[in-house]
SEBA-733629 format. One line per 2 residues: their letters; for each residue z, y, x of C-alpha. Coordinates in pm, 1 decimal. Layout:
<rs>
a> Z:Y:X  ... .
</rs>
This chain:
<rs>
mp> -2060.9:-2752.8:3087.2  -1853.6:-2542.7:2826.1 .
pt> -2055.6:-2445.8:2538.7  -2308.4:-2157.2:2564.8 .
pr> -2182.5:-1868.3:2356.2  -2386.1:-1772.6:2056.8 .
pd> -2620.5:-1439.4:2139.7  -2382.8:-1260.2:1925.4 .
qs> -2071.7:-1324.0:2136.8  -1957.0:-1174.6:2494.3 .
sp> -1632.7:-1234.0:2693.6  -1442.1:-1065.8:2952.4 .
ap> -1617.6:-998.2:3263.5  -1571.6:-1208.7:3527.9 .
vg> -1339.0:-1032.9:3749.3  -1022.4:-1205.9:3887.2 .
pt> -705.3:-1034.0:3927.0  -772.1:-837.7:4168.1 .
gs> -1073.9:-674.7:4068.4  -1330.6:-946.5:4260.2 .
ad> -1533.9:-1217.6:4151.4  -1334.9:-1500.8:3966.6 .
tr> -1447.4:-1811.3:3864.4  -1360.2:-1917.0:3494.5 .
aq> -1048.1:-2083.5:3413.3  -1204.4:-2382.2:3167.3 .
dg> -1460.3:-2512.3:3333.4  -1633.2:-2846.8:3428.3 .
tf> -1757.0:-3182.9:3214.5  -1442.2:-3363.9:3190.8 .
lt> -1116.0:-3364.2:3014.3  -793.5:-3260.4:3204.9 .
ta> -438.2:-3160.7:3217.7  -388.9:-2780.9:3353.5 .
qg> -357.5:-2916.2:3652.5  -718.0:-3019.5:3695.9 .
vr> -622.1:-3430.4:3637.9  -890.6:-3610.8:3442.9 .
mp> -756.5:-3800.5:3189.5  -887.7:-4108.0:2966.2 .
dt> -738.6:-4034.0:2650.5  -621.6:-3746.9:2401.6 .
hh> -531.8:-3947.1:2111.6  -274.3:-4148.3:2174.5 .
sl> 100.5:-4107.3:2320.7  184.2:-4334.5:2606.7 .
ka> 397.7:-4600.6:2427.3  575.7:-4939.3:2534.0 .
gd> 358.3:-5158.3:2356.8  108.5:-5040.5:2078.1 .
rg> 453.9:-5009.4:1839.6  709.5:-4949.2:2092.8 .
pt> 861.3:-4629.4:2108.6  670.2:-4342.4:2350.2 .
ll> 773.5:-4314.3:2686.3  939.0:-4016.1:2851.3 .
ed> 703.2:-4031.5:3121.6  404.4:-3926.1:2914.5 .
fy> 341.0:-3584.8:3127.7  66.2:-3520.0:2938.8 .
lr> 202.2:-3576.9:2596.4  478.9:-3333.3:2730.9 .
ek> 240.6:-3091.3:2902.5  33.9:-3094.7:2567.1 .
it> 280.2:-3070.5:2335.2  475.7:-2792.5:2504.7 .
hf> 151.2:-2574.2:2505.6  109.7:-2623.5:2134.3 .
dh> 437.3:-2509.1:2095.4  423.2:-2141.7:2277.0 .
er> 62.0:-2099.1:2120.1  189.9:-1803.5:1969.4 .
ip> 290.1:-1492.4:2080.8  485.8:-1226.0:1919.5 .
er> 272.6:-1035.6:1681.4  247.7:-641.2:1793.9 .
vv> 526.0:-455.3:1562.2  282.2:-262.9:1473.8 .
ha> -110.2:-264.7:1414.0  -76.8:-646.7:1421.1 .
rg> -358.4:-717.5:1183.0  -691.3:-637.7:1426.8 .
aa> -1037.8:-685.5:1461.8  -1253.2:-599.0:1792.2 .
ah> -1568.7:-634.7:1981.0  -1730.3:-573.9:2325.5 .
gt> -1960.4:-281.3:2391.1  -2128.5:-30.3:2593.3 .
fe> -2042.8:339.0:2652.7  -2325.1:566.5:2768.1 .
sy> -2272.0:902.2:2845.7  -2521.4:1208.3:2838.6 .
gt> -2352.2:1390.4:3136.8  -2232.7:1701.0:2887.1 .
ak> -1933.2:1689.9:2982.3  -1947.7:1705.5:3380.3 .
sv> -1859.4:2073.9:3317.9  -1519.1:2032.6:3230.5 .
tk> -1398.3:1696.4:3306.0  -1456.4:1516.2:3670.4 .
ag> -1379.4:1158.1:3514.1  -1740.6:988.2:3627.0 .
fl> -1800.8:764.1:3327.5  -1798.4:1097.0:3113.2 .
ae> -1945.3:1334.9:3380.9  -2257.6:1134.5:3503.8 .
kg> -2567.8:1113.6:3299.6  -2668.4:774.6:3179.6 .
kk> -2382.5:568.7:3333.1  -2298.7:283.5:3122.2 .
td> -1914.0:124.7:3092.0  -1814.3:-171.9:2944.8 .
vf> -1548.0:-159.0:2680.1  -1341.5:-368.4:2432.9 .
vr> -1232.4:-184.6:2091.9  -949.3:-334.9:1895.6 .
fs> -945.5:-170.6:1497.3  -643.1:-245.6:1327.3 .
tv> -438.9:-186.9:1008.4  -93.1:-33.0:1080.4 .
lg> 177.6:-203.8:859.9  37.5:-514.7:778.2 .
sr> 159.6:-825.5:921.2  -132.3:-1058.3:1099.9 .
gs> -184.8:-1237.6:771.7  -194.0:-920.9:559.5 .
ad> -539.3:-807.8:431.6  -776.3:-593.7:555.4 .
tv> -855.1:-340.3:293.1  -489.3:-213.1:230.0 .
rd> -404.4:149.8:184.1  -295.9:239.2:561.6 .
tr> -401.7:418.8:877.9  -615.5:201.9:1101.9 .
gf> -607.4:212.6:1466.6  -929.3:295.8:1696.5 .
av> -852.0:197.3:2007.9  -1077.6:145.7:2332.7 .
kf> -1061.4:1.6:2681.2  -1307.1:204.5:2903.4 .
yt> -1343.3:-30.9:3213.8  -1454.0:228.9:3444.1 .
de> -1491.5:213.3:3835.8  -1252.2:457.1:3887.0 .
gt> -971.7:229.4:3681.6  -932.0:163.1:3312.0 .
fd> -898.0:412.2:3097.8  -736.7:364.5:2709.2 .
lv> -762.3:579.4:2436.8  -566.1:498.1:2172.6 .
gn> -643.9:679.1:1840.4  -654.6:652.7:1473.6 .
ni> -891.5:727.3:1186.6  -702.9:970.3:1113.3 .
pv> -641.5:1307.1:1354.7  -298.8:1365.0:1283.0 .
ff> -2.4:1169.1:1228.7  313.9:1131.3:1057.9 .
iq> 618.1:1254.0:1291.4  605.7:1531.8:1549.9 .
dg> 820.8:1353.0:1783.5  796.1:982.2:1923.9 .
ik> 1186.3:941.0:1926.3  1125.5:920.7:1518.0 .
fp> 866.6:626.0:1564.6  1126.6:332.9:1476.7 .
dv> 1233.2:511.9:1181.4  907.8:598.5:994.5 .
ih> 764.0:270.1:1072.6  1063.8:71.0:958.3 .
ag> 1029.4:258.2:627.0  685.7:176.9:612.5 .
kp> 746.1:-216.3:674.0  841.4:-397.2:400.6 .
qp> 1196.1:-360.2:339.7  1453.9:-556.3:464.1 .
di> 1658.8:-693.9:199.4  1322.5:-855.1:26.7 .
el> 1049.1:-813.8:285.1  854.9:-644.7:5.4 .
pq> 565.6:-498.4:-25.0  355.9:-649.5:262.2 .
aq> 91.6:-400.8:430.8  160.8:-148.5:148.1 .
sa> 298.0:174.2:142.3  365.9:189.1:-212.8 .
hd> 773.3:131.4:-219.2  1074.1:338.6:-193.3 .
sf> 1177.7:297.7:144.3  865.7:477.9:246.7 .
wd> 836.0:762.7:25.2  1229.5:809.1:69.5 .
fv> 1109.0:865.2:447.4  833.1:1092.0:392.6 .
sl> 963.5:1314.7:107.8  1276.9:1387.6:341.4 .
ht> 1058.4:1418.9:663.2  815.7:1719.4:532.2 .
ea> 621.3:1693.8:858.6  473.1:1381.9:729.7 .
th> 297.5:1522.5:405.1  6.6:1616.4:594.7 .
hv> -73.6:1251.4:716.4  53.0:1098.4:379.7 .
lw> -259.8:1369.5:231.5  -484.2:1158.5:442.9 .
nm> -346.0:819.1:401.4  -399.1:933.1:0.2 .
sd> -753.3:1024.1:19.1  -1054.7:822.7:31.7 .
rg> -970.6:807.7:454.8  -720.1:536.7:384.1 .
ip> -941.0:246.0:242.0  -1273.2:260.1:485.8 .
rs> -1599.7:118.8:378.4  -1621.1:-100.6:707.6 .
yr> -1517.1:-22.8:1053.7  -1889.8:85.8:1070.7 .
tm> -1830.2:378.7:858.7  -1511.9:496.1:989.7 .
eg> -1408.6:797.4:1194.0  -1167.5:781.9:1501.1 .
fg> -958.9:1057.8:1669.7  -756.6:1062.8:1946.5 .
vh> -476.9:1226.3:1757.8  -351.4:1394.7:2067.7 .
tf> -428.1:1730.0:2239.5  -527.5:1606.0:2599.7 .
rl> -597.3:1788.0:2952.9  -947.4:1734.3:3121.1 .
va> -1007.4:1878.4:3516.6  -1305.6:1976.7:3624.8 .
en> -1437.3:1891.1:3978.3  -1337.1:2232.3:4070.7 .
gd> -993.9:2205.2:3938.7  -1073.1:2407.8:3628.8 .
ts> -870.6:2247.0:3290.8  -973.0:2251.7:2948.1 .
lv> -755.1:2126.1:2674.2  -936.8:1853.4:2444.2 .
kf> -901.2:1636.1:2134.2  -1129.8:1302.2:2131.4 .
hw> -1328.3:1204.3:1817.7  -1558.3:888.7:1728.8 .
kp> -1840.5:977.3:1489.9  -1973.5:710.7:1342.2 .
va> -2314.8:672.2:1339.5  -2399.0:482.4:981.1 .
gv> -2181.9:810.4:846.8  -1793.5:837.5:711.4 .
hs> -1735.0:628.5:391.8  -1474.5:443.2:169.5 .
lv> -1411.1:225.5:-89.3  -1318.9:287.4:-421.9 .
we> -944.3:181.4:-489.8  -1084.9:-115.1:-722.8 .
ea> -1282.7:-255.3:-433.5  -999.3:-256.2:-189.7 .
qi> -803.1:-409.0:-425.5  -1063.1:-658.4:-516.8 .
aa> -1153.1:-757.1:-193.8  -784.2:-784.1:-60.1 .
gv> -770.0:-1057.1:-296.0  -1102.4:-1278.3:-294.2 .
dp> -1202.3:-1195.5:57.4  -893.5:-1059.9:273.0 .
df> -1082.3:-1025.7:626.9  -1351.1:-797.9:462.0 .
hr> -1377.6:-553.8:763.4  -1340.6:-822.0:1019.2 .
rd> -1573.1:-1045.7:839.0  -1854.4:-721.4:814.3 .
ma> -1810.4:-613.4:1180.7  -1912.1:-972.1:1289.6 .
dg> -2135.2:-1045.2:1053.5  -2351.4:-722.4:1161.3 .
ik> -2317.9:-724.4:1504.5  -2426.0:-1125.7:1462.0 .
ag> -2727.1:-1004.4:1245.5  -2814.4:-741.3:1509.0 .
ap> -2690.7:-453.0:1393.5  -2464.4:-345.1:1659.5 .
le> -2198.9:-68.6:1558.8  -2243.2:268.6:1694.6 .
ye> -2034.7:570.7:1753.8  -2073.7:917.9:1899.2 .
fg> -1786.7:1049.7:2131.9  -1707.0:1417.7:2105.6 .
iq> -1471.8:1642.3:2226.5  -1323.6:1965.7:2090.1 .
vm> -1276.6:2210.6:2363.8  -1027.5:2497.4:2373.6 .
pd> -921.6:2736.0:2670.7  -613.6:2595.1:2901.7 .
dg> -446.9:2901.2:2903.0  -100.8:2818.0:2939.0 .
td> 8.3:2892.6:2530.2  -108.1:2515.3:2436.2 .
tf> -240.3:2724.6:2135.3  -590.4:2801.4:1982.9 .
eg> -653.7:3041.0:1671.7  -274.9:2998.6:1592.5 .
id> -230.7:2623.3:1569.2  20.6:2412.5:1810.5 .
ll> -195.0:2193.6:2025.2  98.3:2048.1:2069.3 .
dp> 194.2:1919.1:1729.3  31.4:1613.3:1615.9 .
tk> 105.6:1686.1:1272.5  -176.4:1960.7:1305.5 .
lv> -594.5:1926.7:1359.3  -847.3:2146.2:1471.7 .
pe> -1088.9:2251.2:1231.7  -1433.9:2204.2:1365.4 .
el> -1562.1:2513.2:1205.2  -1359.9:2674.2:1472.0 .
ap> -1409.6:2428.9:1741.2  -1745.8:2239.5:1704.8 .
vq> -1701.3:1842.3:1823.0  -1945.8:1849.6:2102.3 .
pi> -2117.4:1512.5:2147.1  -2050.3:1366.6:2537.7 .
gk> -2199.3:984.5:2516.0  -2255.2:685.1:2262.4 .
lt> -2039.8:395.4:2214.9  -2239.2:60.2:2090.1 .
ln> -2025.3:-228.4:1948.9  -2285.5:-500.9:2016.4 .
an> -2067.5:-844.6:2104.3  -1814.3:-1061.7:1876.3 .
pt> -1525.4:-1179.3:2103.7  -1557.2:-1568.5:2242.7 .
ny> -1180.1:-1614.0:2138.1  -971.6:-1424.3:1956.2 .
fa> -646.6:-1508.4:2134.4  -783.9:-1456.9:2472.1 .
et> -929.6:-1100.2:2373.3  -838.0:-933.1:2058.2 .
eq> -438.6:-1078.7:2038.8  -449.5:-1030.3:2418.3 .
va> -577.5:-744.5:2465.4  -299.8:-450.8:2596.1 .
fh> -378.3:-89.8:2521.7  -138.3:191.9:2696.7 .
tg> -133.6:555.0:2626.8  -73.1:592.4:3008.4 .
hl> -384.8:415.0:3134.4  -561.0:725.5:3246.2 .
vp> -804.3:806.4:3523.8  -917.2:1102.1:3718.7 .
gi> -1028.9:1380.6:3535.4  -788.8:1303.5:3196.0 .
ev> -447.7:1426.1:3197.0  -184.3:1446.5:2897.7 .
tn> -19.4:1726.0:2790.9  352.7:1794.6:2655.4 .
dp> 285.3:1691.8:2296.2  653.3:1519.5:2240.3 .
lm> 472.6:1203.2:2035.8  217.8:1128.6:2303.9 .
qa> 509.4:1165.0:2555.7  706.4:892.0:2425.9 .
rl> 450.7:665.3:2364.0  375.2:696.7:2742.2 .
fs> 685.1:471.5:2738.8  665.0:311.2:2427.2 .
yl> 357.5:85.6:2510.3  412.9:-13.9:2861.0 .
dt> 758.8:-141.4:2715.8  587.3:-290.7:2416.9 .
ql> 336.2:-517.5:2680.2  657.0:-655.2:2889.0 .
tr> 753.0:-834.3:2592.4  476.6:-944.4:2366.6 .
lg> 257.9:-1067.4:2689.9  564.6:-1205.6:2855.1 .
gp> 591.0:-1021.7:3161.8  503.0:-700.0:3416.1 .
nf> 125.0:-924.3:3479.0  -42.2:-874.7:3183.7 .
aq> -323.5:-710.9:3353.7  -426.0:-1004.9:3498.2 .
lp> -493.3:-1149.3:3177.9  -850.8:-1159.1:3111.9 .
in> -895.7:-890.3:2863.1  -716.0:-666.6:3059.7 .
rp> -871.1:-701.8:3418.9  -925.1:-342.8:3574.7 .
ha> -1342.9:-346.0:3674.2  -1234.8:-120.7:3962.1 .
pv> -1077.9:-320.1:4247.4  -697.9:-361.6:4252.2 .
nd> -456.1:-317.3:4556.6  -95.8:-247.0:4390.3 .
mf> 165.7:-415.2:4600.1  302.2:-571.3:4310.5 .
rd> 419.0:-893.9:4374.8  559.8:-1216.6:4172.7 .
gm> 658.7:-1216.0:3779.2  604.0:-1389.1:3470.9 .
hq> 243.3:-1564.2:3513.2  118.2:-1414.0:3876.0 .
ta> -214.9:-1571.1:3915.5  -311.0:-1337.3:4188.2 .
vh> -238.0:-1524.9:4555.0  -149.6:-1249.4:4788.7 .
tg> -230.3:-1211.3:5141.1  -29.4:-970.2:5403.5 .
va> 315.5:-978.8:5489.5  395.9:-590.9:5381.3 .
py> 382.9:-475.7:5045.1  515.8:-136.6:5095.3 .
rd> 399.1:192.3:5241.3  393.7:273.2:5519.9 .
ns> 346.6:-22.2:5699.1  242.3:-174.3:6015.5 .
ld> 212.2:-530.4:6044.9  -85.8:-516.6:5777.9 .
eg> -251.5:-292.6:5950.1  -147.0:-2.4:5728.3 .
ep> -325.3:-89.1:5396.3  -347.2:-13.7:5151.7 .
vd> -349.3:348.7:5219.9  -310.4:608.4:4983.5 .
ad> -608.6:793.6:4778.6  -590.5:1133.5:4747.4 .
as> -804.3:1401.6:4517.6  -1107.2:1371.7:4769.1 .
dr> -1118.4:1007.3:4712.8  -1112.7:1025.3:4402.3 .
gy> -728.1:901.2:4371.3  -547.7:1060.2:4063.1 .
vq> -346.1:1368.1:4178.4  -241.7:1590.4:3865.4 .
tp> -266.0:1853.7:3825.9  4.7:2110.9:3923.5 .
rp> 157.0:2307.7:3617.9  469.1:2534.4:3593.1 .
ie> 768.1:2333.0:3391.9  1075.6:2498.7:3280.8 .
gk> 1343.1:2558.8:3055.4  1685.7:2475.2:2924.8 .
av> 1728.4:2069.5:2834.3  1775.4:2107.7:2435.3 .
ra> 1643.1:1819.2:2160.6  1450.3:2076.7:1930.6 .
np> 1099.7:2160.5:1795.9  947.6:2504.3:1850.8 .
as> 911.1:2714.6:1587.0  559.2:2651.2:1540.5 .
fd> 634.1:2337.0:1435.8  795.0:2445.0:1118.0 .
dh> 480.4:2496.3:912.6  370.1:2179.0:740.7 .
ft> 209.1:2261.5:434.8  -72.1:2480.4:518.2 .
qs> -328.5:2220.0:730.9  -230.1:1971.0:413.0 .
am> -359.2:2238.2:154.9  -664.6:2288.9:367.0 .
fy> -744.2:1895.8:334.1  -706.0:1886.9:14.4 .
rs> -891.2:2173.4:-63.6  -1170.6:2111.7:132.7 .
lt> -1259.1:1797.3:-45.9  -1516.8:1762.9:-334.0 .
pi> -1340.6:1707.2:-698.5  -1411.6:1340.4:-708.3 .
eq> -1198.2:1335.7:-368.8  -896.2:1513.6:-521.8 .
dh> -933.3:1278.7:-815.6  -888.7:992.3:-548.9 .
iv> -587.4:1139.4:-367.8  -451.4:1212.4:-743.3 .
ea> -495.5:864.0:-836.2  -350.1:723.2:-517.3 .
ft> -42.1:929.8:-567.3  2.5:838.9:-902.6 .
fe> -17.6:496.0:-814.0  220.0:463.1:-514.8 .
lg> 518.2:690.6:-643.9  435.6:476.3:-990.0 .
kv> 629.7:143.8:-784.1  893.8:362.6:-659.5 .
fe> 1210.6:301.2:-879.3  1457.2:556.7:-746.2 .
qa> 1353.9:822.4:-969.7  1513.7:1088.1:-707.5 .
ik> 1249.0:1001.3:-475.6  994.6:1102.0:-695.5 .
er> 1099.5:1416.1:-830.8  1147.4:1508.3:-435.9 .
el> 779.2:1405.8:-344.4  656.9:1600.0:-646.8 .
av> 866.0:1902.3:-472.4  667.6:1843.9:-169.8 .
la> 328.1:1853.9:-322.9  415.9:2161.3:-525.8 .
nv> 424.8:2327.2:-146.0  76.8:2210.1:-97.4 .
da> -95.9:2292.9:-402.1  -39.1:2349.9:-764.4 .
dl> -314.4:2168.4:-895.7  -219.4:1832.6:-733.0 .
cs> 160.5:1854.1:-822.9  86.2:1916.5:-1171.1 .
rv> -183.5:1648.2:-1231.4  27.9:1383.1:-1038.4 .
aa> 351.2:1495.4:-1219.2  119.0:1413.1:-1582.0 .
gl> 53.6:1089.2:-1438.8  403.6:1000.9:-1392.2 .
gl> 530.8:1116.4:-1745.2  738.5:1404.4:-1513.7 .
pa> 781.3:1763.3:-1549.5  630.9:1957.4:-1251.0 .
pt> 839.1:2155.6:-1043.8  746.1:2524.5:-898.6 .
gt> 652.5:2544.1:-512.5  524.3:2794.9:-274.5 .
pp> 201.1:2655.2:-221.9  -40.6:2811.4:87.5 .
td> -238.0:3098.4:-31.4  -442.8:3215.9:259.4 .
vi> -574.1:2890.4:350.3  -932.7:2850.8:527.3 .
ts> -1105.4:2533.2:429.9  -1306.1:2289.7:662.7 .
pa> -1638.6:2152.3:451.1  -1614.1:1854.5:780.1 .
ls> -1294.5:1676.1:605.1  -1521.1:1574.1:324.9 .
qv> -1719.7:1234.5:328.8  -1955.4:1333.7:34.2 .
vt> -2284.0:1322.6:170.6  -2586.7:1490.7:-0.6 .
tp> -2850.6:1391.4:237.4  -2919.5:1032.5:280.1 .
gp> -2769.0:900.1:614.2  -2823.1:519.3:807.8 .
id> -2844.3:217.9:638.1  -2811.0:-21.1:911.8 .
gr> -2578.2:-292.9:889.3  -2529.3:-278.3:494.2 .
ki> -2638.0:-594.1:228.4  -2847.7:-571.3:-37.5 .
gv> -2808.3:-876.8:-276.9  -3058.3:-979.1:-510.6 .
ia> -3023.0:-1161.2:-817.3  -3288.5:-1434.2:-892.4 .
da> -3376.3:-1793.9:-1039.9  -3656.4:-2038.5:-980.6 .
ds> -3916.6:-1822.5:-1180.6  -3851.9:-1519.4:-1037.3 .
dl> -4120.5:-1281.9:-781.2  -4044.0:-1481.9:-479.2 .
ag> -4288.0:-1269.3:-308.0  -4168.6:-942.2:-391.8 .
id> -3804.8:-1059.3:-259.6  -3970.7:-1115.6:100.3 .
al> -4174.9:-827.8:76.0  -3801.1:-610.8:22.6 .
rt> -3675.2:-835.7:258.9  -3875.3:-710.9:584.7 .
aa> -3846.1:-383.3:491.0  -3480.9:-411.8:483.3 .
es> -3516.0:-555.3:811.5  -3677.2:-289.0:937.4 .
rg> -3389.3:-61.2:846.8  -3128.3:-293.8:999.1 .
vt> -3018.0:-411.0:610.5  -2953.0:-786.4:524.7 .
vh> -3067.8:-918.8:230.7  -2878.4:-1217.0:47.9 .
vi> -3037.1:-1454.2:-270.1  -2807.0:-1457.6:-511.9 .
aa> -2842.5:-1724.6:-817.9  -2633.1:-1928.7:-1078.6 .
tg> -2646.0:-2244.0:-814.8  -2718.6:-2291.6:-464.9 .
gf> -2983.3:-2468.0:-291.0  -3351.8:-2323.2:-290.0 .
lg> -3578.9:-2143.2:-529.5  -3956.5:-2237.1:-519.7 .
dg> -4131.1:-2411.8:-260.1  -4397.8:-2349.9:-28.9 .
pd> -4430.3:-1982.9:194.2  -4199.7:-1786.1:-52.7 .
rq> -3940.3:-2029.9:-91.6  -3583.8:-1887.5:-93.5 .
vv> -3215.9:-2005.3:5.4  -2978.4:-1920.5:-217.0 .
er> -2682.1:-1786.1:-11.2  -2446.2:-1684.5:-306.5 .
tf> -2426.9:-1794.1:-606.6  -2224.2:-1597.5:-926.7 .
lt> -1951.2:-1847.0:-864.2  -1889.4:-1740.4:-510.3 .
vr> -1997.0:-1315.9:-509.2  -1818.9:-990.3:-589.8 .
si> -1971.0:-679.0:-617.6  -1741.4:-583.6:-293.3 .
ef> -1980.3:-776.9:-29.9  -2294.4:-572.8:-55.2 .
da> -2374.6:-220.8:-100.0  -2666.6:-236.9:-368.4 .
fv> -2761.5:-521.0:-604.5  -3139.3:-582.6:-748.6 .
va> -3240.1:-777.9:-997.7  -3609.0:-959.4:-900.1 .
gd> -3875.3:-960.9:-1107.6  -3993.7:-1242.3:-1367.5 .
ta> -3542.4:-1337.0:-1311.7  -3507.1:-1430.5:-1708.9 .
ps> -3205.0:-1224.8:-1867.2  -2908.6:-1421.4:-1851.5 .
nd> -2569.9:-1328.0:-2044.9  -2346.5:-1551.0:-1785.6 .
ik> -2031.1:-1375.8:-1767.1  -2000.4:-1363.4:-1407.7 .
lv> -2326.6:-1209.6:-1348.4  -2278.2:-969.7:-1596.1 .
ll> -1900.3:-873.2:-1409.0  -2090.5:-835.8:-1103.7 .
lq> -2339.4:-612.5:-1187.8  -2065.7:-390.0:-1402.3 .
ea> -1851.2:-382.7:-1105.8  -2140.2:-264.0:-864.9 .
fr> -2204.3:22.8:-1139.9  -1879.3:95.6:-1180.2 .
hc> -1836.1:145.0:-824.8  -2101.8:401.0:-844.2 .
ka> -2341.6:145.1:-610.2  -2687.4:165.4:-596.2 .
vg> -2873.9:-75.5:-860.4  -3190.8:-129.2:-896.6 .
aw> -3478.2:-394.4:-1049.8  -3861.6:-423.6:-1063.7 .
gd> -4107.1:-553.8:-1336.2  -3872.3:-697.0:-1627.8 .
gl> -3560.3:-772.8:-1403.2  -3460.4:-459.7:-1571.1 .
at> -3387.5:-660.9:-1877.9  -3059.8:-835.0:-1686.5 .
le> -2969.2:-469.9:-1570.9  -2976.3:-388.0:-1933.8 .
as> -2793.4:-679.5:-2059.1  -2523.8:-591.4:-1824.8 .
gv> -2485.4:-232.6:-1968.8  -2640.9:-50.4:-1680.4 .
td> -2879.7:231.1:-1835.4  -3190.8:287.9:-1655.6 .
gg> -3288.4:618.3:-1516.0  -2928.9:687.4:-1448.1 .
pg> -2830.5:821.7:-1076.3  -2835.3:573.4:-814.1 .
vv> -3023.9:325.7:-1067.1  -3373.7:251.1:-873.2 .
te> -3655.3:112.5:-1101.3  -3995.2:17.5:-1065.3 .
ds> -4295.3:-219.8:-1151.1  -4308.4:-374.4:-824.2 .
pg> -4120.1:-420.3:-498.5  -4364.9:-172.8:-320.4 .
ds> -4255.6:83.1:-73.4  -4184.5:371.1:-364.7 .
fs> -3940.0:121.8:-506.2  -3787.3:17.5:-153.1 .
da> -3751.1:391.7:3.7  -3597.8:519.4:-344.9 .
lf> -3346.5:199.1:-290.3  -3259.3:322.6:64.7 .
da> -3207.8:645.0:-5.5  -2965.9:563.7:-277.6 .
mg> -2802.0:355.2:-0.7  -2784.3:638.0:211.6 .
lh> -2579.1:855.7:5.6  -2312.4:571.7:0.7 .
ra> -2214.8:613.4:-351.0  -2417.2:785.7:-683.1 .
wd> -2078.1:993.5:-743.2  -2290.4:1176.2:-1021.0 .
ra> -2177.6:818.7:-1226.9  -1826.2:865.8:-1145.4 .
aa> -1746.0:1093.1:-1477.2  -1885.2:825.3:-1680.4 .
vm> -1827.2:496.8:-1527.8  -1449.0:512.4:-1341.4 .
gs> -1229.8:624.6:-1598.0  -871.7:698.3:-1492.1 .
ev> -560.9:750.9:-1681.1  -458.6:1055.9:-1462.3 .
pp> -516.7:1360.2:-1692.9  -796.0:1544.2:-1614.6 .
sn> -748.2:1864.2:-1443.3  -774.7:2163.1:-1666.6 .
</rs>
């Protein structure tokens, strides 16, 4: 029998191409060909004598090599680097008043999901922690058909019309002459494009903020970006924006961490997700909607809801939670699931409709066309990961990779030969019947005048952030524009920033050594505190990691006590020592899971020096603790472990530094609170020095 998956793994549901029960494709005890013929040997090709030429008649060799030659499919043009997980969505039932979609309207209803996270610009071989937008794509296998919510971790987009999508991606991808740089926007063509197309300014501000380098998928917010139309059972309609709110809070890396991770662990985000699920700490998100009236204007509080470069502040339209997403199972096979999963904004279910957003309208064509190329034809929905969990009778026939064996002789409507089936489904049968709406106007290539304001919301975003977050944006712009060679592009982007915020522009200009131009930034701008990631109350710490520095003479029982307390909070403890192996004997013996040679601070959310650990001036240990301290992470020690902290320059009593005589409840509670704040930002001014001149 095939190997049993690990407890943390799941697979596509065992449904066939037509939504019915399916037998797994790979089964049986013996090695076979693709046709099920049992084979006695997979190590030797068929030859004319043991030293002779290989025979053309070796059908097994040809089949095996041919399949290997075609194992790779074209990677996605965008979102090529991805990681995914299986899970369940449970409805709160609170959306029943605005939508008839069963998976949202029925309280307690559970729906299988598959979620793929990704970067946008990089190839499959790039790093997870580059500064980039992240994809947040959710496939709901509802009993009314598949619904795909293909979103991002940023609520707005670079462009207002999908006809520009090839342009912005061509600009962001490596430059075509030298294929540099990989998975980065810090180059001339990207900044040339966004400085000329100022509609991109709002998204650029988000990308240059901490949102561009999320801490993990667990702490990454998600957005549907577009405005959707929801239809209630009685036919009433509402306009909504979709949100994914991570239960663990919204947190990010600092820039140095992102750079280190890209070098020492380019799989940082996918490893963090897989390890967390395996450790029993699922990723959790609340699904929410902002509801606006569908009054025919497609606007709300002066905001054009069809403009994908605009958001609706949560203070104007609160996010109402309507369900919870739990990701609790890793894929069994990356290629079959994560690589072959096919999302499409046109995969809709009754109760959810699109709007006239010109970016969304183009996506309705683009995604389907992409899957036809990548997955070899129109039958990609029959791949196990893409199969709907609802009955399928589509009358589609043939094509490449057709795996369903269709019966009947009349794949058309109407017919009398197949007893008239399949029959049409109207609204009473849960058929997808679009809401009638007026459509009129001249055929033009134009945008409405309301699309012309490119700076008000950009200014709102920047001014809504805390000073430390604003510092990070200044540093990001200074770094990115510092990589641009053409002086005119730098000056043009500074002119754009001058129309967002004078302080932002002057600080970036100072960092570049250029004069700050004068612009006309918006003056009457509301701020939205919900846009800031900095928290003042400790949040959940499930899935986080603590690194404990120890040696053979350390308080090993104390490590066990800390581990027990941590596990009750969903936190994993790893012991770090100078060399591998074990520390101590007896019931308190500790496994050394990391050494000073194999660990960097990015892997952990907090570091603790165990009591009775001998002070060490090992440069790798000093670097480890200094990195954690400089990145404003929680650090601590109990007993005389404090001496090791102090030897590394960590000051006792400072922000985020936890010390006690013993590793009891007082110590662990204080440590967990410090971790729940994500960073000790009060430490930043002293330890995160910057070459960017401070604001006046």
